[in-house]
N, C-alpha and C positions, 0 to 999 in steps of 0.2 A: 428815588436812587440817591444813596449817599456817596456822591463823587469825591468828596473831601477824603474819606477814608481810602477809596480806592489810590487816589493819587498820593495820599500819604504812603501807602505800601510800596507803590511802585518807585517814589523817591527812596525808600530805605534799600530796596533791592538793586537799584541801580548804584547807589553809593556803596553797596557791599562789592558789585561786580567792578567797580571802578579800582580797587583794591589789586585785581588779579593781573593787571598790566597786559590788557589783551591788545591785539592790534585792530586797526580801523575795520577790516572785514569781519573781525571777531565781535566787536561790540555792535555791528550792524545785527548781525546773528541773534544776540542775545536780546536786542530790541525787538528784532519781527517775532521771534520763537517765544520767546519768555515773557515780555512785557504786554506789547501789544494783542498778543492773542488771548490775553485776559479779558479784553473789552469785545471780542468779535460775538459772542453768543449775547451780550447785554446790548450792543448796538443793532442785532437782527429784531429786538423785539421793542428797543426804546430809543429814543434821542438823546444826544449828548448836548450839554450846554456850552455856548460858545466858549466861556471863560474855563470850563473843563479842557476843551479840546486844545486851548493855546496853551495852558499849563502843561498837558502832557507833551504836546510838541516842543515845547520849551525845553522839557527834563529829557527828553528824548535825543534832540539834536546837539544837547549840550553834552550828554554823555558819549555821543558819536565821536565828537571831538574832543573826549577827555577834558572837558570844562576849560577848553583853550579856544584860541581863535578860531571861527568856522572859516575853514579855508574854501568851500564850496558852497554855493547857495542850496538851501533847502529844497527849492523848487528843480534842481539839477540832481541832487543825490537821490531823488525819489524815483527818477526816471530808470529806464533798462539799464543794464551794464554796457550793451553794445552802443549807447548814446553817451558814454560817461557818468551814469549814475552808478548807485549801490543799491538800488532797489530797495529803499528804505519804505515800509510801509506807510501811507496816509491815511490818518484814521477818518478823517472827514471824505475822502473819496472810497474807503471802503464801505463806509455807513450808505453813501449813495448808492453803491453796488448791491447792497443789501437791499434797498428801496428798490431798485430797478428789478432785481431778482423777485421780489415780491410781486409786483405788477405783472410781471411775466406768467407769473403762476396762476395770478387772479383771472387773467384773461386766456387762460389756456383751458380750452373746453375738455380737453383728455386728463386734466388734474381735477380730480373728484374729491374734495375734503369738504367738512363742516365749515369750516372757517369762512368760506366764501360767504355763505348766507349771512352769516353773522356779520360780517365786516358790511355788507350791502345793508343790512337792515340799520346798522348805527351810523354808517356813512349817509343814510337819507336823512339823519336827523340834524345832520350839520348844515347850518345856515340855510334851512329850508329847501336844500336841494332834490328833496322827494326822489332821491334815486331809487328806492325799491317800489316807485308805482307801478312799473310793469308787472310784479307780482299780483298787485290788486286787480289790475285791467285783465290779466290771464283768467283770474277767479271769475271776474264779472263773466268773461266771454263763453265760459264754459257754462254757464246757468242759462244763457240767452236761449229760447226756443230755436231750433233749426228753421220752422217755418218764419220767423222774423228775420232771419239772416237771408232767406231766400227773396222775400219782399223787397228787403232793402237793396237786395242785388249788391251788396259791396264787398270789397275783399278783406272783410274782416278777419278771415281765418288765415290771412297772410301773416297775421301778428306771431302765428306759431312757428314760422320759420325760422330755423337757427340762424343767429346772425354771428359772425366772427370778426373779432378784430385783429387786424395784422398790423403789427408796429416794427420797422425795422431800426436799427442802430449802427451807425458807421464804425466800425472798428478796423483801425489802419487804412482807413478808406474804402474798406469791403462792406457791403450792406449783410446785415445778418439779423435772422427774426429774434427778436425780443424774448419770446417763448423758449427758444432753445439755447439761449446764451447762458452760461454758468457764471459764477461771481467771478472767477477769475478774468474772464473775457469782459464782463461789464466794469471792473475794475479799471483795467487797462483802457477802455473807453474814456471812462471819468477822468483818468489820470492825464490824459493825453492835453485838456483843457488848462492845466495848473503847470506842468513841466516846462522848463526852459531850457534853451540850449545854454551850456555852461562855456564860460568865458576865454577860460585858460587855454584849451586846445586851439584856439585862433592863432597863437603864435606859431604853432606847427603847420595850420593849413596855409598860412602867408609864406612861411619859409621855405615849406616843400611842395606847394602846390597841391595840397591833397582836396579832394572831394570827399563828402559824407561817406561813400561807400568805402573807400579807403581809409578813413578814421575809423569807421566799424570793425574793420579787419584788424587795424593794431590795438584796439580794445578788447578785441577777443582773445589775444595773446596776453593781455594784461591780468587777464583772470584765469588762466591755465590752471588746471587742478594740480599739476605736478610742481609748482613753485610754492616755495615757503611763503607764509602769509606776510612775513616782514617785507619780502621781495616784491610781493603784491602791492603793499602799501606804498612802496618807494615808486614803483613804476606808475601807480595811480597817482602819486602828488608829481611826478615828472610830467604825464601826461597834461595834468591840469596847471602845469606852470605854478605850482603853490610851494615849491621849496624854499624855505626861509634863508636864501642867501645874503650876502652882506649887503647887497643895493637894497633890497627890501626891508632889512632891519633897519637900514639908515633911513629909509622913508618913514618909517613908524617910529623912528626915535629910540630902538633898541642899541644901536650900534653908532659909534663915534665915526667910524671910516668905513668904504665901499670896497678898498683893497682886499685882494684875498690873503688870507691868514696863513697860506702856504707857501706861496712864491712871492709876495709883499709886490706885485709890479703892476698887475691890473685890477680893474673893478670885477668883484666877484657876482656875476649873474649865473644863471642856470648852464649858459653852454661854457661860461669859463671853469664851473665846477668838474663838467664832465669832459671838455673837449681842449680849451685853450689853455688851460694852466700848465704852464714850462714844466713843472714837477711831476707831470704824469706822462714826459715823453718815454722813458724806459718802460713804462706799463703799457702804453699805446704800442710801441714796437713789439711787445713780449705779444697783445693781444692780435696784431695784425699777423703775426707769422703762425698764430694758432688757426685765426680766420682762412688763410692761405690753404694750409691743410684741410679744412673744412670744404672749400670751394674748389679742390683740385680736382674733383672728379665732376663738376657740376657741367652739365650738357643741356643749356638753356640760353635761350637769347635774352633772358631777362636779366643775365649777369652785368649788361651794361648799364641797367637801372638803379644798381646798387650804388648807393652814396655812402660812404664810411661814417660821417657824422650823424645821418639819420640812422643808419644801422646801430649805432652804438646807443643812441638816445631812444628809439621807439622800435627797434629790433625788425625782424625781415617779416613782411606783411604778405607775402605770397609765396606759393610753391614751386620750387625748382626741382628738375629732374636731376639725381646724383647728389643732391642736399639734403640731410636731415635737418628739417626746418624746425622740429620741436627740440631737438639738441642744440641746435645754434641759438635759437631764442632763449634756452637757459644758461647757456654759456654768456651771452650777453646780459641776461638779468643778474647773474653772479657779477659780472664784471661791474655793471652800474652799482650795486650794493658795497662791493669792495671799495670803489672810489669814493663813494657818499661815507662809508664807514672811516676810512683813512682821514678823510677831511674833518669828519667832527671828533677824531681823537687827536690830529695836529691842533685843530681849532681849540680843544680843552686842555692844551699843554703837554700831551703825550708826545713822547719822541718814538716814530716809527717809520720803518722805509721800506718799500717795495720795489 
């Protein structure tokens, strides 16, 4: 297998797609559907050398982050979206899933194909394992006279009893029969061993005392289908606390000052960008008046749990009677995008008033 030519072609295609100014989610879609899908059939029938796997992984991850800093670990973006990932396919896990599916078909007595006998024949030659001797023994038993078997009085005929092999795999702590699992389930099973919890959302878990279930609800609203891709990308970065504020830029040596470029009074961290900046007072008043109109028909005890800061940064994570939660989260997503867009314009020297 000429992996160098395959990698060269993937590299040229990724460079072409880089010129199209895709969003983060768009680049993930390109990698999963157009790039890595080229390898699935090959990986089903052959293995991939380690150097090729590492090179393809490097090219794809660099493309995901637009050849810039990796804001979230690769082991986190491969996870499910409800856990803060981007569902970026992992080549090695996919290859292992194909192997497990192959084994499942091999031990499935209801799956009758010729390649099973061919596999057993050649597998018997590996390291002298003699895996195919049962075929020889079965042939020998068939030619032994019946009177000999009766004389010996041994349960030799029990060799003809069908033997079944049952192997269970744990998928999300639920045992599943290997023979009935599809590649998608097996991939999720293998993926659980390499994925890691992202570090960024820890700030919100500590600040608002969120548990994993509540965090999953917030991630669900991050990826709502009605949101433009640019807003999804911004909300994703906010949840991972990977927005490049002046505090972070100063730490990595790309800024001389931590002060906010808009108000010039306080250090600019993520809370200051969206909440604490004095220049946002008029906008916050306007947004508060709008939210009061949305909540005026609310008939739920959960209204007391709503915190203004968390509502603006993370959205509403539960349903409330009399409140259109989809519309509310859309308004909040637009508000976050407007605040961040205004901040970037002012940071780059444009004059703008809202």
